[in-house]
SEVOPA-607739 format. One record per residue (C-alpha): z, y, x; residue in three letters. Coordinates in nm, 2 decimals, padded with zeros to 4 digits. Example, Ala and Ser with C-alpha at 12.3 -4.5 7.8 and 13.67 -1.06 7.14 Angstrom:
BEGIN
pz = 00.78; py = -00.45; px = 01.23; resn = ALA
pz = 00.71; py = -00.11; px = 01.37; resn = SER
! end
This chain:
BEGIN
pz = 03.15; py = -02.23; px = 02.58; resn = UNK
pz = 02.87; py = -02.04; px = 02.40; resn = UNK
pz = 03.00; py = -01.74; px = 02.21; resn = UNK
pz = 02.87; py = -01.60; px = 01.89; resn = UNK
pz = 03.01; py = -01.35; px = 01.64; resn = UNK
pz = 03.14; py = -01.65; px = 01.44; resn = UNK
pz = 03.34; py = -01.80; px = 01.73; resn = UNK
pz = 03.71; py = -01.80; px = 01.63; resn = UNK
pz = 03.96; py = -01.65; px = 01.87; resn = UNK
pz = 04.22; py = -01.90; px = 01.96; resn = UNK
pz = 04.40; py = -02.02; px = 02.28; resn = UNK
pz = 04.17; py = -02.32; px = 02.32; resn = UNK
pz = 03.84; py = -02.13; px = 02.34; resn = UNK
pz = 03.96; py = -01.82; px = 02.53; resn = UNK
pz = 03.95; py = -02.02; px = 02.85; resn = UNK
pz = 04.15; py = -01.77; px = 03.06; resn = UNK
pz = 03.96; py = -01.48; px = 02.92; resn = UNK
pz = 04.21; py = -01.22; px = 03.06; resn = UNK
pz = 04.16; py = -01.37; px = 03.42; resn = UNK
pz = 03.78; py = -01.36; px = 03.38; resn = UNK
pz = 03.79; py = -01.00; px = 03.26; resn = UNK
pz = 04.02; py = -00.90; px = 03.55; resn = UNK
pz = 03.78; py = -01.07; px = 03.80; resn = UNK
pz = 03.48; py = -00.90; px = 03.65; resn = UNK
pz = 03.66; py = -00.56; px = 03.66; resn = UNK
pz = 03.75; py = -00.62; px = 04.03; resn = UNK
pz = 03.39; py = -00.70; px = 04.11; resn = UNK
pz = 03.27; py = -00.38; px = 03.94; resn = UNK
pz = 03.52; py = -00.17; px = 04.13; resn = UNK
pz = 03.43; py = -00.34; px = 04.46; resn = UNK
pz = 03.06; py = -00.29; px = 04.39; resn = UNK
pz = 03.11; py = 00.08; px = 04.30; resn = UNK
pz = 03.30; py = 00.13; px = 04.62; resn = UNK
pz = 03.03; py = -00.04; px = 04.82; resn = UNK
pz = 02.76; py = 00.19; px = 04.67; resn = UNK
pz = 02.98; py = 00.49; px = 04.73; resn = UNK
pz = 03.04; py = 00.40; px = 05.09; resn = UNK
pz = 02.67; py = 00.34; px = 05.15; resn = UNK
pz = 02.59; py = 00.68; px = 05.01; resn = UNK
pz = 02.85; py = 00.84; px = 05.22; resn = UNK
pz = 02.70; py = 00.67; px = 05.53; resn = UNK
pz = 02.36; py = 00.80; px = 05.43; resn = UNK
pz = 02.50; py = 01.15; px = 05.41; resn = UNK
pz = 02.47; py = 01.18; px = 05.03; resn = UNK
pz = 02.84; py = 01.18; px = 04.93; resn = UNK
pz = 02.87; py = 01.16; px = 04.55; resn = UNK
pz = 03.10; py = 01.39; px = 04.36; resn = UNK
pz = 03.31; py = 01.09; px = 04.26; resn = UNK
pz = 03.29; py = 00.71; px = 04.22; resn = UNK
pz = 03.20; py = 00.74; px = 03.85; resn = UNK
pz = 02.88; py = 00.56; px = 03.76; resn = UNK
pz = 02.71; py = 00.89; px = 03.66; resn = UNK
pz = 02.78; py = 01.05; px = 03.99; resn = UNK
pz = 02.67; py = 00.74; px = 04.18; resn = UNK
pz = 02.34; py = 00.72; px = 03.98; resn = UNK
pz = 02.28; py = 01.09; px = 04.05; resn = UNK
pz = 02.33; py = 01.04; px = 04.43; resn = UNK
pz = 02.11; py = 00.73; px = 04.44; resn = UNK
pz = 01.83; py = 00.91; px = 04.25; resn = UNK
pz = 01.86; py = 01.21; px = 04.48; resn = UNK
pz = 01.84; py = 00.98; px = 04.79; resn = UNK
pz = 01.56; py = 00.78; px = 04.63; resn = UNK
pz = 01.36; py = 01.10; px = 04.59; resn = UNK
pz = 01.40; py = 01.17; px = 04.96; resn = UNK
pz = 01.30; py = 00.82; px = 05.06; resn = UNK
pz = 00.98; py = 00.79; px = 04.84; resn = UNK
pz = 00.67; py = 00.95; px = 04.98; resn = UNK
pz = 00.40; py = 01.02; px = 04.71; resn = UNK
pz = 00.03; py = 01.06; px = 04.74; resn = UNK
pz = -00.19; py = 01.28; px = 04.52; resn = UNK
pz = -00.34; py = 01.11; px = 04.22; resn = UNK
pz = -00.39; py = 01.12; px = 03.84; resn = UNK
pz = -00.06; py = 00.95; px = 03.72; resn = UNK
pz = 00.11; py = 01.26; px = 03.57; resn = UNK
pz = 00.48; py = 01.31; px = 03.66; resn = UNK
pz = 00.50; py = 01.66; px = 03.52; resn = UNK
pz = 00.31; py = 01.81; px = 03.22; resn = UNK
pz = 00.35; py = 02.17; px = 03.13; resn = UNK
pz = 00.07; py = 02.19; px = 02.87; resn = UNK
pz = 00.15; py = 02.50; px = 02.66; resn = UNK
pz = -00.08; py = 02.80; px = 02.70; resn = UNK
pz = 00.06; py = 03.12; px = 02.83; resn = UNK
pz = -00.12; py = 03.46; px = 02.79; resn = UNK
pz = -00.08; py = 03.70; px = 03.08; resn = UNK
pz = -00.17; py = 04.07; px = 03.04; resn = UNK
pz = -00.01; py = 04.20; px = 03.36; resn = UNK
pz = -00.23; py = 04.40; px = 03.60; resn = UNK
pz = -00.06; py = 04.24; px = 03.91; resn = UNK
pz = 00.00; py = 03.88; px = 04.00; resn = UNK
pz = 00.31; py = 03.75; px = 03.82; resn = UNK
pz = 00.43; py = 03.39; px = 03.76; resn = UNK
pz = 00.28; py = 03.24; px = 03.45; resn = UNK
pz = 00.37; py = 02.87; px = 03.46; resn = UNK
pz = 00.59; py = 02.66; px = 03.69; resn = UNK
pz = 00.72; py = 02.31; px = 03.74; resn = UNK
pz = 00.97; py = 02.17; px = 03.98; resn = UNK
pz = 00.86; py = 01.86; px = 04.18; resn = UNK
pz = 01.12; py = 01.58; px = 04.23; resn = UNK
pz = 00.93; py = 01.39; px = 04.50; resn = UNK
pz = 00.83; py = 01.41; px = 04.87; resn = UNK
pz = 00.47; py = 01.39; px = 04.99; resn = UNK
pz = 00.15; py = 01.53; px = 04.85; resn = UNK
pz = 00.09; py = 01.58; px = 04.48; resn = UNK
pz = -00.22; py = 01.68; px = 04.28; resn = UNK
pz = -00.18; py = 02.00; px = 04.08; resn = UNK
pz = -00.41; py = 02.09; px = 03.80; resn = UNK
pz = -00.42; py = 02.38; px = 03.56; resn = UNK
pz = -00.67; py = 02.54; px = 03.32; resn = UNK
pz = -00.77; py = 02.91; px = 03.36; resn = UNK
pz = -00.93; py = 03.08; px = 03.06; resn = UNK
pz = -01.01; py = 03.44; px = 02.98; resn = UNK
pz = -01.00; py = 03.61; px = 02.65; resn = UNK
pz = -01.14; py = 03.96; px = 02.64; resn = UNK
pz = -01.01; py = 04.22; px = 02.40; resn = UNK
pz = -01.19; py = 04.51; px = 02.57; resn = UNK
pz = -01.53; py = 04.57; px = 02.74; resn = UNK
pz = -01.75; py = 04.34; px = 02.94; resn = UNK
pz = -01.68; py = 04.30; px = 03.31; resn = UNK
pz = -01.30; py = 04.24; px = 03.27; resn = UNK
pz = -01.18; py = 03.94; px = 03.47; resn = UNK
pz = -00.88; py = 03.70; px = 03.47; resn = UNK
pz = -00.74; py = 03.58; px = 03.80; resn = UNK
pz = -00.51; py = 03.29; px = 03.89; resn = UNK
pz = -00.37; py = 03.15; px = 04.21; resn = UNK
pz = -00.14; py = 02.86; px = 04.30; resn = UNK
pz = 00.20; py = 02.93; px = 04.47; resn = UNK
pz = 00.48; py = 02.71; px = 04.60; resn = UNK
pz = 00.83; py = 02.85; px = 04.60; resn = UNK
pz = 00.69; py = 03.20; px = 04.54; resn = UNK
pz = 00.45; py = 03.19; px = 04.84; resn = UNK
pz = 00.07; py = 03.18; px = 04.77; resn = UNK
pz = -00.10; py = 02.86; px = 04.88; resn = UNK
pz = -00.41; py = 02.83; px = 04.68; resn = UNK
pz = -00.75; py = 02.98; px = 04.64; resn = UNK
pz = -00.79; py = 03.27; px = 04.40; resn = UNK
pz = -00.99; py = 03.18; px = 04.10; resn = UNK
pz = -01.15; py = 03.42; px = 03.85; resn = UNK
pz = -01.31; py = 03.38; px = 03.51; resn = UNK
pz = -01.49; py = 03.61; px = 03.27; resn = UNK
pz = -01.39; py = 03.62; px = 02.91; resn = UNK
pz = -01.52; py = 03.36; px = 02.67; resn = UNK
pz = -01.68; py = 03.14; px = 02.93; resn = UNK
pz = -01.61; py = 02.77; px = 02.97; resn = UNK
pz = -01.24; py = 02.73; px = 03.08; resn = UNK
pz = -01.20; py = 02.66; px = 03.45; resn = UNK
pz = -01.00; py = 02.35; px = 03.55; resn = UNK
pz = -00.84; py = 02.41; px = 03.89; resn = UNK
pz = -00.73; py = 02.11; px = 04.11; resn = UNK
pz = -00.55; py = 02.13; px = 04.44; resn = UNK
pz = -00.35; py = 01.88; px = 04.64; resn = UNK
pz = -00.02; py = 02.02; px = 04.77; resn = UNK
pz = 00.23; py = 01.90; px = 05.02; resn = UNK
pz = 00.58; py = 01.91; px = 04.87; resn = UNK
pz = 00.95; py = 01.82; px = 04.93; resn = UNK
pz = 01.18; py = 01.73; px = 04.64; resn = UNK
pz = 01.29; py = 02.05; px = 04.47; resn = UNK
pz = 00.98; py = 02.26; px = 04.54; resn = UNK
pz = 00.86; py = 02.49; px = 04.27; resn = UNK
pz = 00.49; py = 02.48; px = 04.19; resn = UNK
pz = 00.38; py = 02.80; px = 04.02; resn = UNK
pz = 00.06; py = 02.95; px = 03.88; resn = UNK
pz = 00.04; py = 03.32; px = 03.91; resn = UNK
pz = -00.21; py = 03.52; px = 03.71; resn = UNK
pz = -00.32; py = 03.87; px = 03.63; resn = UNK
pz = -00.61; py = 04.05; px = 03.46; resn = UNK
pz = -00.83; py = 04.35; px = 03.49; resn = UNK
pz = -00.92; py = 04.59; px = 03.20; resn = UNK
pz = -00.84; py = 04.44; px = 02.86; resn = UNK
pz = -00.90; py = 04.08; px = 02.97; resn = UNK
pz = -00.62; py = 03.83; px = 02.89; resn = UNK
pz = -00.56; py = 03.55; px = 03.15; resn = UNK
pz = -00.47; py = 03.23; px = 02.97; resn = UNK
pz = -00.31; py = 02.95; px = 03.18; resn = UNK
pz = -00.25; py = 02.61; px = 03.03; resn = UNK
pz = -00.22; py = 02.24; px = 03.11; resn = UNK
pz = -00.03; py = 02.26; px = 03.44; resn = UNK
pz = 00.01; py = 01.90; px = 03.55; resn = UNK
pz = 00.14; py = 01.74; px = 03.87; resn = UNK
pz = 00.01; py = 01.39; px = 03.95; resn = UNK
pz = 00.06; py = 01.12; px = 04.20; resn = UNK
pz = -00.14; py = 00.81; px = 04.29; resn = UNK
pz = 00.11; py = 00.55; px = 04.16; resn = UNK
pz = 00.36; py = 00.61; px = 03.88; resn = UNK
pz = 00.73; py = 00.60; px = 03.98; resn = UNK
pz = 00.98; py = 00.44; px = 03.75; resn = UNK
pz = 01.34; py = 00.41; px = 03.83; resn = UNK
pz = 01.58; py = 00.23; px = 03.60; resn = UNK
pz = 01.95; py = 00.20; px = 03.65; resn = UNK
pz = 02.10; py = -00.11; px = 03.48; resn = UNK
pz = 02.48; py = -00.09; px = 03.46; resn = UNK
! end
């Protein structure tokens, strides 16, 4: 029988509806148990058998199984500009990577001078608080420098841009992006 919002509810057209609902419920419970057991076998035991916990565990496992390559499909975009006036390297912008493999990191370094000529803005890429990139410098009011570097990562790594300045220069860091070669899209349909 085809159901619409106008279908009247009566014993003739219910066709053992309670039995069909019970069978569907049993199939869902069995499916959840199968997913839970598979995750336990893979070493990623979910907090519970609730759908939300199963989805979290599957997504976490999926991130471990997917290896990405560097490219221009943006998976993280931290575009806002941050002004840094510290005289020593300090973290200016950061993003957490939820993938394994190698990603392409880009950011923009600009300098704004509020003092005399010769002041310089510096920036360097870090991963989990450890320097990994080349140090870049820029004088004030020159063309912004777009820095690109491919970085090997594991899921959960923190990609950071540290910056400092000399004199009265202001180091401006913006447009921190993380890109991969092919976009990843995961959809859970429950």
